[in-house]
Structures are given as C-alpha cells and as structure tokens.
All heavy atoms as TSV, in Angstrom:
chain	resi	resn	atom	element	x	y	z
A	1	MET	N	N	-95.806	163.220	27.651
A	1	MET	CA	C	-94.401	163.192	27.905
A	1	MET	C	C	-93.676	162.570	26.812
A	1	MET	O	O	-94.005	161.517	26.361
A	1	MET	CB	C	-94.170	162.468	29.309
A	1	MET	CG	C	-92.798	162.195	29.569
A	1	MET	SD	S	-92.410	161.163	31.041
A	1	MET	CE	C	-93.807	161.297	32.059
A	2	MET	N	N	-92.679	163.255	26.333
A	2	MET	CA	C	-91.928	162.701	25.195
A	2	MET	C	C	-90.854	161.711	25.693
A	2	MET	O	O	-90.307	161.818	26.752
A	2	MET	CB	C	-91.191	163.793	24.503
A	2	MET	CG	C	-92.179	164.731	23.692
A	2	MET	SD	S	-91.230	165.875	22.718
A	2	MET	CE	C	-90.358	164.864	21.615
A	3	THR	N	N	-90.578	160.698	24.901
A	3	THR	CA	C	-89.411	159.800	25.190
A	3	THR	C	C	-88.633	159.569	23.928
A	3	THR	O	O	-89.108	159.854	22.872
A	3	THR	CB	C	-90.040	158.327	25.683
A	3	THR	OG1	O	-90.803	157.854	24.603
A	3	THR	CG2	C	-90.740	158.519	26.941
A	4	THR	N	N	-87.394	159.159	24.140
A	4	THR	CA	C	-86.513	158.856	23.121
A	4	THR	C	C	-86.819	157.525	22.445
A	4	THR	O	O	-87.599	156.706	23.157
A	4	THR	CB	C	-85.049	158.908	23.449
A	4	THR	OG1	O	-84.898	157.894	24.454
A	4	THR	CG2	C	-84.688	160.226	24.119
A	5	PRO	N	N	-86.276	157.133	21.350
A	5	PRO	CA	C	-86.608	155.767	20.810
A	5	PRO	C	C	-86.176	154.665	21.749
A	5	PRO	O	O	-86.749	153.584	21.723
A	5	PRO	CB	C	-85.737	155.721	19.519
A	5	PRO	CG	C	-85.566	157.103	19.039
A	5	PRO	CD	C	-85.563	157.930	20.327
A	6	SER	N	N	-85.261	154.881	22.639
A	6	SER	CA	C	-84.878	153.876	23.586
A	6	SER	C	C	-85.762	153.841	24.788
A	6	SER	O	O	-85.684	153.018	25.684
A	6	SER	CB	C	-83.472	154.128	24.041
A	6	SER	OG	O	-83.408	155.339	24.884
A	7	GLY	N	N	-86.799	154.718	24.875
A	7	GLY	CA	C	-87.715	154.673	25.972
A	7	GLY	C	C	-87.447	155.596	27.126
A	7	GLY	O	O	-88.159	155.728	28.014
A	8	ARG	N	N	-86.288	156.307	27.004
A	8	ARG	CA	C	-85.930	157.215	28.095
A	8	ARG	C	C	-86.360	158.677	27.753
A	8	ARG	O	O	-86.515	159.004	26.602
A	8	ARG	CB	C	-84.396	157.194	28.267
A	8	ARG	CG	C	-83.915	155.864	28.805
A	8	ARG	CD	C	-82.423	155.921	29.012
A	8	ARG	NE	N	-81.819	156.142	27.680
A	8	ARG	CZ	C	-80.562	156.273	27.460
A	8	ARG	NH1	N	-79.717	156.237	28.430
A	8	ARG	NH2	N	-80.128	156.459	26.258
A	9	ARG	N	N	-86.533	159.462	28.790
A	9	ARG	CA	C	-86.909	160.849	28.636
A	9	ARG	C	C	-85.631	161.597	28.201
A	9	ARG	O	O	-84.538	161.281	28.732
A	9	ARG	CB	C	-87.502	161.425	29.866
A	9	ARG	CG	C	-88.851	160.903	30.131
A	9	ARG	CD	C	-89.511	161.650	31.325
A	9	ARG	NE	N	-88.691	161.557	32.419
A	9	ARG	CZ	C	-88.993	161.703	33.761
A	9	ARG	NH1	N	-90.256	161.859	33.975
A	9	ARG	NH2	N	-88.216	161.563	34.754
A	10	PRO	N	N	-85.799	162.588	27.425
A	10	PRO	CA	C	-84.584	163.426	27.062
A	10	PRO	C	C	-84.137	164.148	28.251
A	10	PRO	O	O	-84.983	164.504	29.126
A	10	PRO	CB	C	-85.091	164.373	25.925
A	10	PRO	CG	C	-86.561	164.338	25.964
A	10	PRO	CD	C	-86.916	163.071	26.636
A	11	LYS	N	N	-82.814	164.553	28.251
A	11	LYS	CA	C	-82.180	165.328	29.354
A	11	LYS	C	C	-82.865	166.680	29.403
A	11	LYS	O	O	-83.111	167.311	28.363
A	11	LYS	CB	C	-80.765	165.409	29.080
A	11	LYS	CG	C	-80.001	166.142	30.222
A	11	LYS	CD	C	-78.540	166.178	29.902
A	11	LYS	CE	C	-77.840	167.113	30.941
A	11	LYS	NZ	N	-76.440	167.236	30.652
A	12	HIS	N	N	-83.130	167.159	30.638
A	12	HIS	CA	C	-83.777	168.495	30.837
A	12	HIS	C	C	-82.582	169.549	30.696
A	12	HIS	O	O	-81.504	169.393	31.308
A	12	HIS	CB	C	-84.347	168.626	32.234
A	12	HIS	CG	C	-84.873	169.913	32.517
A	12	HIS	ND1	N	-86.152	170.346	31.974
A	12	HIS	CD2	C	-84.500	170.950	33.204
A	12	HIS	CE1	C	-86.378	171.556	32.331
A	12	HIS	NE2	N	-85.465	171.989	33.119
A	13	LEU	N	N	-82.835	170.526	29.891
A	13	LEU	CA	C	-81.877	171.578	29.663
A	13	LEU	C	C	-82.025	172.694	30.677
A	13	LEU	O	O	-83.140	173.072	30.971
A	13	LEU	CB	C	-81.990	172.200	28.228
A	13	LEU	CG	C	-81.746	171.168	27.085
A	13	LEU	CD1	C	-82.060	171.869	25.761
A	13	LEU	CD2	C	-80.352	170.632	27.144
A	14	SER	N	N	-80.922	173.175	31.228
A	14	SER	CA	C	-81.033	174.244	32.247
A	14	SER	C	C	-81.597	175.521	31.753
A	14	SER	O	O	-82.127	176.312	32.427
A	14	SER	CB	C	-79.685	174.410	32.964
A	14	SER	OG	O	-78.690	174.841	31.921
A	15	SER	N	N	-81.535	175.714	30.427
A	15	SER	CA	C	-81.996	176.881	29.741
A	15	SER	C	C	-83.537	176.840	29.475
A	15	SER	O	O	-84.125	177.796	29.018
A	15	SER	CB	C	-81.261	177.245	28.506
A	15	SER	OG	O	-81.310	176.143	27.617
A	16	SER	N	N	-84.142	175.697	29.730
A	16	SER	CA	C	-85.518	175.507	29.386
A	16	SER	C	C	-86.433	176.305	30.282
A	16	SER	O	O	-86.182	176.365	31.530
A	16	SER	CB	C	-85.847	174.038	29.542
A	16	SER	OG	O	-87.338	173.857	29.352
A	17	PRO	N	N	-87.473	176.911	29.777
A	17	PRO	CA	C	-88.347	177.662	30.614
A	17	PRO	C	C	-89.379	176.785	31.406
A	17	PRO	O	O	-90.098	177.251	32.251
A	17	PRO	CB	C	-89.136	178.572	29.604
A	17	PRO	CG	C	-89.138	177.806	28.375
A	17	PRO	CD	C	-87.803	177.083	28.338
A	18	PHE	N	N	-89.278	175.520	31.148
A	18	PHE	CA	C	-90.213	174.515	31.740
A	18	PHE	C	C	-89.524	173.836	32.899
A	18	PHE	O	O	-88.293	173.556	32.870
A	18	PHE	CB	C	-90.723	173.495	30.701
A	18	PHE	CG	C	-91.461	174.113	29.554
A	18	PHE	CD1	C	-90.796	174.248	28.341
A	18	PHE	CD2	C	-92.722	174.556	29.723
A	18	PHE	CE1	C	-91.445	174.846	27.314
A	18	PHE	CE2	C	-93.344	175.161	28.645
A	18	PHE	CZ	C	-92.738	175.237	27.421
A	19	LYS	N	N	-90.245	173.464	33.914
A	19	LYS	CA	C	-89.716	172.669	35.004
A	19	LYS	C	C	-89.497	171.283	34.596
A	19	LYS	O	O	-90.204	170.731	33.712
A	19	LYS	CB	C	-90.700	172.663	36.254
A	19	LYS	CG	C	-90.907	173.992	36.893
A	19	LYS	CD	C	-91.910	173.898	37.965
A	19	LYS	CE	C	-92.038	175.263	38.637
A	19	LYS	NZ	N	-92.953	175.179	39.861
A	20	PRO	N	N	-88.516	170.585	35.116
A	20	PRO	CA	C	-88.249	169.184	34.781
A	20	PRO	C	C	-89.323	168.375	35.340
A	20	PRO	O	O	-90.010	168.674	36.366
A	20	PRO	CB	C	-86.972	168.898	35.434
A	20	PRO	CG	C	-86.712	169.837	36.614
A	20	PRO	CD	C	-87.475	171.091	36.084
A	21	ALA	N	N	-89.636	167.270	34.621
A	21	ALA	CA	C	-90.679	166.340	35.082
A	21	ALA	C	C	-90.242	165.642	36.396
A	21	ALA	O	O	-89.085	165.342	36.573
A	21	ALA	CB	C	-90.920	165.308	34.022
A	22	ALA	N	N	-91.264	165.498	37.294
A	22	ALA	CA	C	-90.864	164.794	38.522
A	22	ALA	C	C	-90.607	163.292	38.283
A	22	ALA	O	O	-91.278	162.699	37.433
A	22	ALA	CB	C	-92.057	164.908	39.499
A	23	GLU	N	N	-89.623	162.788	38.964
A	23	GLU	CA	C	-89.273	161.428	38.868
A	23	GLU	C	C	-90.425	160.541	39.438
A	23	GLU	O	O	-90.900	160.972	40.505
A	23	GLU	CB	C	-88.003	161.113	39.538
A	23	GLU	CG	C	-86.776	161.630	38.825
A	23	GLU	CD	C	-86.545	161.059	37.519
A	23	GLU	OE1	O	-86.757	159.781	37.314
A	23	GLU	OE2	O	-86.242	161.811	36.600
A	24	PRO	N	N	-90.875	159.451	38.860
A	24	PRO	CA	C	-91.898	158.680	39.397
A	24	PRO	C	C	-91.461	158.009	40.663
A	24	PRO	O	O	-90.330	157.587	40.778
A	24	PRO	CB	C	-92.284	157.692	38.312
A	24	PRO	CG	C	-91.010	157.584	37.522
A	24	PRO	CD	C	-90.340	159.010	37.525
A	25	VAL	N	N	-92.337	157.879	41.636
A	25	VAL	CA	C	-92.047	157.316	42.866
A	25	VAL	C	C	-92.206	155.811	42.743
A	25	VAL	O	O	-93.208	155.306	42.286
A	25	VAL	CB	C	-92.987	157.848	44.071
A	25	VAL	CG1	C	-92.807	157.045	45.287
A	25	VAL	CG2	C	-92.863	159.297	44.222
A	26	VAL	N	N	-91.149	155.007	42.991
A	26	VAL	CA	C	-91.273	153.606	42.908
A	26	VAL	C	C	-91.636	152.986	44.310
A	26	VAL	O	O	-90.967	153.186	45.320
A	26	VAL	CB	C	-89.863	152.983	42.468
A	26	VAL	CG1	C	-89.926	151.542	42.421
A	26	VAL	CG2	C	-89.514	153.618	41.131
A	27	GLU	N	N	-92.757	152.304	44.309
A	27	GLU	CA	C	-93.202	151.646	45.585
A	27	GLU	C	C	-92.319	150.526	45.959
A	27	GLU	O	O	-91.867	149.796	45.034
A	27	GLU	CB	C	-94.612	151.121	45.388
A	27	GLU	CG	C	-95.644	152.215	45.235
A	27	GLU	CD	C	-96.221	152.766	46.548
A	27	GLU	OE1	O	-95.664	152.374	47.608
A	27	GLU	OE2	O	-97.030	153.568	46.466
A	28	VAL	N	N	-91.969	150.388	47.218
A	28	VAL	CA	C	-91.187	149.251	47.720
A	28	VAL	C	C	-92.005	148.517	48.755
A	28	VAL	O	O	-92.535	149.145	49.684
A	28	VAL	CB	C	-89.913	149.792	48.368
A	28	VAL	CG1	C	-89.106	148.622	48.989
A	28	VAL	CG2	C	-89.059	150.584	47.296
A	29	PHE	N	N	-92.200	147.264	48.469
A	29	PHE	CA	C	-93.064	146.399	49.331
A	29	PHE	C	C	-92.119	145.421	50.026
A	29	PHE	O	O	-91.133	144.947	49.481
A	29	PHE	CB	C	-94.153	145.688	48.513
A	29	PHE	CG	C	-95.121	146.655	47.927
A	29	PHE	CD1	C	-95.017	147.046	46.721
A	29	PHE	CD2	C	-96.134	147.082	48.740
A	29	PHE	CE1	C	-95.927	147.979	46.094
A	29	PHE	CE2	C	-97.135	148.014	48.191
A	29	PHE	CZ	C	-96.992	148.405	46.898
A	30	GLU	N	N	-92.532	144.998	51.330
A	30	GLU	CA	C	-91.822	144.045	52.042
A	30	GLU	C	C	-92.806	142.997	52.517
A	30	GLU	O	O	-94.034	143.265	52.643
A	30	GLU	CB	C	-91.094	144.719	53.243
A	30	GLU	CG	C	-90.042	145.632	52.882
A	30	GLU	CD	C	-89.358	146.234	54.116
A	30	GLU	OE1	O	-89.562	145.706	55.195
A	30	GLU	OE2	O	-88.572	147.198	53.959
A	31	VAL	N	N	-92.297	141.808	52.757
A	31	VAL	CA	C	-93.177	140.694	53.298
A	31	VAL	C	C	-93.878	141.207	54.570
A	31	VAL	O	O	-93.169	141.771	55.406
A	31	VAL	CB	C	-92.415	139.441	53.517
A	31	VAL	CG1	C	-93.239	138.311	54.154
A	31	VAL	CG2	C	-91.901	138.877	52.199
A	32	GLY	N	N	-95.142	141.020	54.630
A	32	GLY	CA	C	-95.905	141.413	55.848
A	32	GLY	C	C	-96.621	142.800	55.682
A	32	GLY	O	O	-97.397	143.082	56.493
A	33	ASP	N	N	-96.308	143.578	54.651
A	33	ASP	CA	C	-96.926	144.799	54.417
A	33	ASP	C	C	-98.443	144.644	54.126
A	33	ASP	O	O	-98.795	143.739	53.395
A	33	ASP	CB	C	-96.362	145.575	53.188
A	33	ASP	CG	C	-94.973	146.267	53.493
A	33	ASP	OD1	O	-94.605	146.277	54.777
A	33	ASP	OD2	O	-94.361	146.685	52.594
A	34	ARG	N	N	-99.288	145.422	54.795
A	34	ARG	CA	C	-100.697	145.410	54.419
A	34	ARG	C	C	-100.936	146.375	53.302
A	34	ARG	O	O	-100.468	147.486	53.288
A	34	ARG	CB	C	-101.480	145.777	55.702
A	34	ARG	CG	C	-101.397	144.729	56.835
A	34	ARG	CD	C	-102.308	144.812	57.925
A	34	ARG	NE	N	-103.667	145.293	57.568
A	34	ARG	CZ	C	-104.673	144.518	57.363
A	34	ARG	NH1	N	-104.496	143.217	57.363
A	34	ARG	NH2	N	-105.881	145.000	57.174
A	35	VAL	N	N	-101.758	145.960	52.333
A	35	VAL	CA	C	-101.899	146.654	51.156
A	35	VAL	C	C	-103.376	146.652	50.703
A	35	VAL	O	O	-104.130	145.842	51.279
A	35	VAL	CB	C	-101.065	146.081	49.964
A	35	VAL	CG1	C	-99.582	146.192	50.264
A	35	VAL	CG2	C	-101.314	144.630	49.713
A	36	THR	N	N	-103.715	147.486	49.763
A	36	THR	CA	C	-105.046	147.389	49.135
A	36	THR	C	C	-104.808	147.498	47.674
A	36	THR	O	O	-103.884	148.163	47.103
A	36	THR	CB	C	-105.905	148.563	49.668
A	36	THR	OG1	O	-107.177	148.425	49.050
A	36	THR	CG2	C	-105.367	149.931	49.345
A	37	HIS	N	N	-105.694	146.777	46.947
A	37	HIS	CA	C	-105.713	146.748	45.453
A	37	HIS	C	C	-106.999	147.204	45.049
A	37	HIS	O	O	-108.095	146.792	45.577
A	37	HIS	CB	C	-105.357	145.330	44.984
A	37	HIS	CG	C	-105.094	145.209	43.542
A	37	HIS	ND1	N	-106.107	145.086	42.621
A	37	HIS	CD2	C	-103.911	145.259	42.817
A	37	HIS	CE1	C	-105.595	145.073	41.417
A	37	HIS	NE2	N	-104.284	145.157	41.540
A	38	ASP	N	N	-107.089	148.070	43.905
A	38	ASP	CA	C	-108.345	148.496	43.383
A	38	ASP	C	C	-109.329	147.441	43.031
A	38	ASP	O	O	-110.538	147.672	43.006
A	38	ASP	CB	C	-108.071	149.456	42.155
A	38	ASP	CG	C	-107.297	150.674	42.619
A	38	ASP	OD1	O	-107.171	150.977	43.884
A	38	ASP	OD2	O	-106.862	151.473	41.746
A	39	LEU	N	N	-108.817	146.241	42.607
A	39	LEU	CA	C	-109.713	145.179	42.120
A	39	LEU	C	C	-109.878	144.118	43.187
A	39	LEU	O	O	-111.021	143.662	43.405
A	39	LEU	CB	C	-109.134	144.495	40.787
A	39	LEU	CG	C	-109.948	143.428	40.286
A	39	LEU	CD1	C	-111.272	143.849	39.766
A	39	LEU	CD2	C	-109.118	142.829	39.041
A	40	TYR	N	N	-108.789	143.770	43.860
A	40	TYR	CA	C	-108.847	142.594	44.850
A	40	TYR	C	C	-109.166	142.982	46.219
A	40	TYR	O	O	-109.507	142.137	47.025
A	40	TYR	CB	C	-107.514	141.793	44.785
A	40	TYR	CG	C	-107.275	141.234	43.392
A	40	TYR	CD1	C	-106.155	141.811	42.712
A	40	TYR	CD2	C	-107.996	140.287	42.806
A	40	TYR	CE1	C	-105.854	141.337	41.434
A	40	TYR	CE2	C	-107.729	139.781	41.578
A	40	TYR	CZ	C	-106.673	140.293	40.910
A	40	TYR	OH	O	-106.339	139.843	39.634
A	41	GLY	N	N	-108.996	144.140	46.583
A	41	GLY	CA	C	-109.322	144.647	48.034
A	41	GLY	C	C	-108.128	144.601	48.876
A	41	GLY	O	O	-106.964	144.776	48.491
A	42	LEU	N	N	-108.353	144.218	50.227
A	42	LEU	CA	C	-107.309	144.321	51.286
A	42	LEU	C	C	-106.480	142.978	51.222
A	42	LEU	O	O	-107.039	141.911	50.932
A	42	LEU	CB	C	-107.896	144.429	52.625
A	42	LEU	CG	C	-108.719	145.707	52.887
A	42	LEU	CD1	C	-109.365	145.632	54.235
A	42	LEU	CD2	C	-107.761	146.893	52.818
A	43	GLY	N	N	-105.207	143.132	51.465
A	43	GLY	CA	C	-104.358	141.891	51.388
A	43	GLY	C	C	-103.088	142.168	52.153
A	43	GLY	O	O	-102.834	143.245	52.695
A	44	GLN	N	N	-102.242	141.116	52.200
A	44	GLN	CA	C	-100.927	141.187	52.873
A	44	GLN	C	C	-99.895	140.591	51.875
A	44	GLN	O	O	-100.105	139.501	51.396
A	44	GLN	CB	C	-100.937	140.466	54.209
A	44	GLN	CG	C	-99.748	140.630	55.015
A	44	GLN	CD	C	-99.952	140.110	56.450
A	44	GLN	OE1	O	-100.967	139.503	56.775
A	44	GLN	NE2	N	-98.989	140.353	57.281
A	45	VAL	N	N	-98.742	141.255	51.832
A	45	VAL	CA	C	-97.662	140.808	50.967
A	45	VAL	C	C	-97.042	139.586	51.562
A	45	VAL	O	O	-96.674	139.522	52.784
A	45	VAL	CB	C	-96.583	141.941	50.793
A	45	VAL	CG1	C	-95.421	141.389	49.961
A	45	VAL	CG2	C	-97.213	143.129	50.143
A	46	SER	N	N	-96.987	138.457	50.827
A	46	SER	CA	C	-96.480	137.241	51.305
A	46	SER	C	C	-95.186	136.754	50.680
A	46	SER	O	O	-94.456	135.969	51.196
A	46	SER	CB	C	-97.500	136.078	51.084
A	46	SER	OG	O	-97.764	135.847	49.643
A	47	HIS	N	N	-94.789	137.383	49.542
A	47	HIS	CA	C	-93.518	137.084	48.915
A	47	HIS	C	C	-93.122	138.291	48.007
A	47	HIS	O	O	-94.055	138.956	47.380
A	47	HIS	CB	C	-93.638	135.889	47.957
A	47	HIS	CG	C	-92.370	135.465	47.294
A	47	HIS	ND1	N	-91.309	134.861	47.943
A	47	HIS	CD2	C	-92.004	135.583	46.070
A	47	HIS	CE1	C	-90.327	134.666	47.095
A	47	HIS	NE2	N	-90.737	135.090	45.924
A	48	VAL	N	N	-91.834	138.623	47.994
A	48	VAL	CA	C	-91.327	139.674	47.248
A	48	VAL	C	C	-90.186	139.164	46.370
A	48	VAL	O	O	-89.302	138.453	46.997
A	48	VAL	CB	C	-90.793	140.913	48.065
A	48	VAL	CG1	C	-90.195	141.907	47.198
A	48	VAL	CG2	C	-91.955	141.436	48.925
A	49	ASP	N	N	-90.097	139.397	45.113
A	49	ASP	CA	C	-88.904	139.118	44.274
A	49	ASP	C	C	-88.611	140.417	43.533
A	49	ASP	O	O	-89.216	141.436	43.635
A	49	ASP	CB	C	-89.089	137.896	43.438
A	49	ASP	CG	C	-90.124	138.001	42.373
A	49	ASP	OD1	O	-90.260	139.054	41.744
A	49	ASP	OD2	O	-90.874	137.022	42.136
A	50	SER	N	N	-87.570	140.346	42.664
A	50	SER	CA	C	-87.104	141.547	41.945
A	50	SER	C	C	-88.084	142.046	40.881
A	50	SER	O	O	-87.922	143.213	40.511
A	50	SER	CB	C	-85.761	141.227	41.188
A	50	SER	OG	O	-85.877	140.183	40.271
A	51	HIS	N	N	-89.058	141.303	40.449
A	51	HIS	CA	C	-89.981	141.743	39.408
A	51	HIS	C	C	-91.478	141.802	39.813
A	51	HIS	O	O	-92.233	142.332	39.095
A	51	HIS	CB	C	-89.845	140.876	38.150
A	51	HIS	CG	C	-88.503	140.819	37.601
A	51	HIS	ND1	N	-87.916	141.868	37.008
A	51	HIS	CD2	C	-87.512	139.848	37.601
A	51	HIS	CE1	C	-86.667	141.547	36.540
A	51	HIS	NE2	N	-86.424	140.325	36.942
A	52	ALA	N	N	-91.789	141.248	41.028
A	52	ALA	CA	C	-93.173	141.180	41.377
A	52	ALA	C	C	-93.296	140.938	42.908
A	52	ALA	O	O	-92.409	140.687	43.542
A	52	ALA	CB	C	-93.870	140.075	40.668
A	53	VAL	N	N	-94.551	141.159	43.421
A	53	VAL	CA	C	-94.906	140.762	44.764
A	53	VAL	C	C	-96.111	139.829	44.638
A	53	VAL	O	O	-96.872	139.931	43.766
A	53	VAL	CB	C	-95.264	141.969	45.628
A	53	VAL	CG1	C	-94.085	142.868	45.762
A	53	VAL	CG2	C	-96.388	142.818	45.018
A	54	THR	N	N	-96.205	138.961	45.609
A	54	THR	CA	C	-97.338	138.026	45.716
A	54	THR	C	C	-98.049	138.487	46.965
A	54	THR	O	O	-97.520	138.682	48.055
A	54	THR	CB	C	-96.824	136.610	45.931
A	54	THR	OG1	O	-96.046	136.245	44.778
A	54	THR	CG2	C	-98.068	135.638	45.979
A	55	VAL	N	N	-99.341	138.705	46.718
A	55	VAL	CA	C	-100.252	139.270	47.781
A	55	VAL	C	C	-101.279	138.280	48.167
A	55	VAL	O	O	-101.985	137.706	47.246
A	55	VAL	CB	C	-100.826	140.596	47.379
A	55	VAL	CG1	C	-101.710	141.096	48.529
A	55	VAL	CG2	C	-99.727	141.549	46.958
A	56	ASP	N	N	-101.509	138.069	49.417
A	56	ASP	CA	C	-102.577	137.066	49.850
A	56	ASP	C	C	-103.775	137.948	50.154
A	56	ASP	O	O	-103.800	138.730	51.123
A	56	ASP	CB	C	-102.114	136.382	51.226
A	56	ASP	CG	C	-103.138	135.401	51.731
A	56	ASP	OD1	O	-104.268	135.350	51.145
A	56	ASP	OD2	O	-102.851	134.745	52.719
A	57	PHE	N	N	-104.830	137.782	49.359
A	57	PHE	CA	C	-106.081	138.486	49.532
A	57	PHE	C	C	-107.126	137.651	50.239
A	57	PHE	O	O	-108.311	137.929	50.066
A	57	PHE	CB	C	-106.564	138.961	48.176
A	57	PHE	CG	C	-105.780	140.055	47.479
A	57	PHE	CD1	C	-104.869	139.716	46.526
A	57	PHE	CD2	C	-105.835	141.338	48.045
A	57	PHE	CE1	C	-104.101	140.789	45.944
A	57	PHE	CE2	C	-105.042	142.366	47.371
A	57	PHE	CZ	C	-104.173	142.071	46.302
A	58	GLY	N	N	-106.755	136.685	50.951
A	58	GLY	CA	C	-107.634	135.769	51.652
A	58	GLY	C	C	-108.132	134.613	50.816
A	58	GLY	O	O	-107.783	133.487	51.005
A	59	ALA	N	N	-108.895	134.930	49.767
A	59	ALA	CA	C	-109.532	133.887	48.937
A	59	ALA	C	C	-108.528	133.398	47.886
A	59	ALA	O	O	-108.648	132.369	47.342
A	59	ALA	CB	C	-110.753	134.405	48.251
A	60	LYS	N	N	-107.472	134.235	47.610
A	60	LYS	CA	C	-106.581	133.857	46.527
A	60	LYS	C	C	-105.251	134.569	46.751
A	60	LYS	O	O	-105.181	135.656	47.315
A	60	LYS	CB	C	-107.039	134.183	45.172
A	60	LYS	CG	C	-107.377	135.728	44.907
A	60	LYS	CD	C	-107.624	136.039	43.480
A	60	LYS	CE	C	-108.898	135.426	42.897
A	60	LYS	NZ	N	-109.247	135.823	41.550
A	61	LEU	N	N	-104.190	133.945	46.167
A	61	LEU	CA	C	-102.896	134.669	46.098
A	61	LEU	C	C	-102.790	135.212	44.696
A	61	LEU	O	O	-103.060	134.572	43.705
A	61	LEU	CB	C	-101.718	133.630	46.233
A	61	LEU	CG	C	-101.611	132.997	47.684
A	61	LEU	CD1	C	-100.491	131.955	47.718
A	61	LEU	CD2	C	-101.209	134.182	48.695
A	62	VAL	N	N	-102.299	136.457	44.593
A	62	VAL	CA	C	-102.122	137.153	43.240
A	62	VAL	C	C	-100.742	137.679	43.215
A	62	VAL	O	O	-100.280	138.360	44.111
A	62	VAL	CB	C	-103.158	138.293	43.142
A	62	VAL	CG1	C	-103.005	139.025	41.850
A	62	VAL	CG2	C	-104.581	137.757	43.381
A	63	ARG	N	N	-100.054	137.369	42.112
A	63	ARG	CA	C	-98.675	138.003	41.853
A	63	ARG	C	C	-98.956	139.152	40.943
A	63	ARG	O	O	-99.516	139.133	39.868
A	63	ARG	CB	C	-97.906	136.876	40.992
A	63	ARG	CG	C	-96.456	137.329	40.826
A	63	ARG	CD	C	-95.679	136.160	40.218
A	63	ARG	NE	N	-94.238	136.543	40.191
A	63	ARG	CZ	C	-93.612	137.021	39.088
A	63	ARG	NH1	N	-94.352	137.283	38.022
A	63	ARG	NH2	N	-92.367	137.303	39.170
A	64	ILE	N	N	-98.403	140.303	41.429
A	64	ILE	CA	C	-98.550	141.572	40.808
A	64	ILE	C	C	-97.134	142.038	40.360
A	64	ILE	O	O	-96.299	142.193	41.234
A	64	ILE	CB	C	-99.276	142.581	41.773
A	64	ILE	CG1	C	-100.616	142.014	42.196
A	64	ILE	CG2	C	-99.364	143.946	41.053
A	64	ILE	CD1	C	-101.313	142.794	43.242
A	65	ALA	N	N	-96.946	142.287	39.089
A	65	ALA	CA	C	-95.672	142.624	38.552
A	65	ALA	C	C	-95.417	144.148	38.740
A	65	ALA	O	O	-96.336	144.939	38.829
A	65	ALA	CB	C	-95.679	142.330	37.062
A	66	HIS	N	N	-94.124	144.440	38.779
A	66	HIS	CA	C	-93.636	145.866	38.830
A	66	HIS	C	C	-94.147	146.509	37.634
A	66	HIS	O	O	-94.170	146.028	36.514
A	66	HIS	CB	C	-92.119	145.861	38.851
A	66	HIS	CG	C	-91.572	147.197	39.100
A	66	HIS	ND1	N	-91.248	148.057	37.952
A	66	HIS	CD2	C	-91.270	147.873	40.176
A	66	HIS	CE1	C	-90.777	149.123	38.431
A	66	HIS	NE2	N	-90.714	149.107	39.734
A	67	PRO	N	N	-94.725	147.725	37.575
A	67	PRO	CA	C	-94.682	148.761	38.721
A	67	PRO	C	C	-95.887	148.739	39.682
A	67	PRO	O	O	-96.198	149.759	40.193
A	67	PRO	CB	C	-94.646	150.071	37.887
A	67	PRO	CG	C	-95.538	149.748	36.682
A	67	PRO	CD	C	-95.220	148.332	36.384
A	68	PHE	N	N	-96.412	147.608	39.889
A	68	PHE	CA	C	-97.498	147.391	40.853
A	68	PHE	C	C	-98.736	148.242	40.646
A	68	PHE	O	O	-99.098	149.082	41.524
A	68	PHE	CB	C	-96.970	147.611	42.253
A	68	PHE	CG	C	-95.676	146.975	42.516
A	68	PHE	CD1	C	-94.501	147.699	42.842
A	68	PHE	CD2	C	-95.476	145.623	42.489
A	68	PHE	CE1	C	-93.278	147.145	43.059
A	68	PHE	CE2	C	-94.275	144.977	42.618
A	68	PHE	CZ	C	-93.253	145.801	42.969
A	69	PRO	N	N	-99.302	148.152	39.428
A	69	PRO	CA	C	-100.584	149.052	39.184
A	69	PRO	C	C	-101.624	148.705	40.146
A	69	PRO	O	O	-101.879	147.519	40.522
A	69	PRO	CB	C	-100.910	148.633	37.815
A	69	PRO	CG	C	-100.337	147.264	37.607
A	69	PRO	CD	C	-99.084	147.196	38.452
A	70	LYS	N	N	-102.261	149.709	40.650
A	70	LYS	CA	C	-103.497	149.626	41.460
A	70	LYS	C	C	-103.198	149.050	42.877
A	70	LYS	O	O	-104.094	148.712	43.614
A	70	LYS	CB	C	-104.563	148.832	40.822
A	70	LYS	CG	C	-104.999	149.456	39.500
A	70	LYS	CD	C	-106.108	148.550	38.891
A	70	LYS	CE	C	-106.386	149.120	37.476
A	70	LYS	NZ	N	-107.450	148.342	36.821
A	71	LEU	N	N	-101.945	148.967	43.249
A	71	LEU	CA	C	-101.542	148.369	44.578
A	71	LEU	C	C	-101.028	149.510	45.436
A	71	LEU	O	O	-100.076	150.251	45.004
A	71	LEU	CB	C	-100.520	147.265	44.443
A	71	LEU	CG	C	-100.187	146.471	45.645
A	71	LEU	CD1	C	-101.357	145.686	46.130
A	71	LEU	CD2	C	-99.008	145.562	45.390
A	72	HIS	N	N	-101.511	149.590	46.667
A	72	HIS	CA	C	-101.091	150.726	47.508
A	72	HIS	C	C	-100.920	150.235	48.912
A	72	HIS	O	O	-101.600	149.411	49.419
A	72	HIS	CB	C	-102.221	151.776	47.590
A	72	HIS	CG	C	-102.737	152.200	46.201
A	72	HIS	ND1	N	-101.989	153.064	45.359
A	72	HIS	CD2	C	-103.797	151.843	45.477
A	72	HIS	CE1	C	-102.667	153.199	44.211
A	72	HIS	NE2	N	-103.770	152.448	44.250
A	73	HIS	N	N	-100.006	150.869	49.617
A	73	HIS	CA	C	-99.672	150.619	51.074
A	73	HIS	C	C	-100.917	151.104	51.865
A	73	HIS	O	O	-101.513	152.090	51.525
A	73	HIS	CB	C	-98.411	151.312	51.561
A	73	HIS	CG	C	-97.220	150.695	51.200
A	73	HIS	ND1	N	-96.353	151.120	50.165
A	73	HIS	CD2	C	-96.563	149.574	51.641
A	73	HIS	CE1	C	-95.314	150.319	50.035
A	73	HIS	NE2	N	-95.427	149.397	51.009
A	74	LEU	N	N	-101.120	150.468	53.068
A	74	LEU	CA	C	-102.073	150.952	53.971
A	74	LEU	C	C	-101.357	151.701	55.049
A	74	LEU	O	O	-100.301	151.507	55.354
A	74	LEU	CB	C	-102.900	149.822	54.569
A	74	LEU	CG	C	-103.943	149.214	53.682
A	74	LEU	CD1	C	-104.676	148.091	54.372
A	74	LEU	CD2	C	-104.982	150.217	53.222
C-alpha cells in the first residue's frame, strides 16, 4: 500500500479501475471486556485510556498500546 510523505494514503480517484482500499477496523475495548492475546493468553481489560489498554492476565498486568497488536475480543 502506498502512502504519502505525511503517512496518509492518497485519495482514491473515481476513474481508477481499482477498488479503494478497505478502511482498517479500529478495535474498541471497554473495562471488563474479556480478551485473548497471542502471547499472554486470556485476560480481562482493567483500564482504558486514549492510547492503550491495561489487561489483567492473572499473573501480570500488561499495558498494550494502540493499535492493540495481537489482542482480540472473545
């Protein structure tokens, strides 16, 4: 995928024969959500702020920054 020097994708032209790229889905987590992480396993969201979530995985609390790699809702 191409991006401009500012990091944004260029505008899709209506005359283009290609379909526009799908917008990425941004996960939204709330306190109490049960989640799974590819490395840490099952957990529960204990804190949410504008840039990260803190998840209680039982043995440890882990702060995971946006865009929440490897973290999925159950």
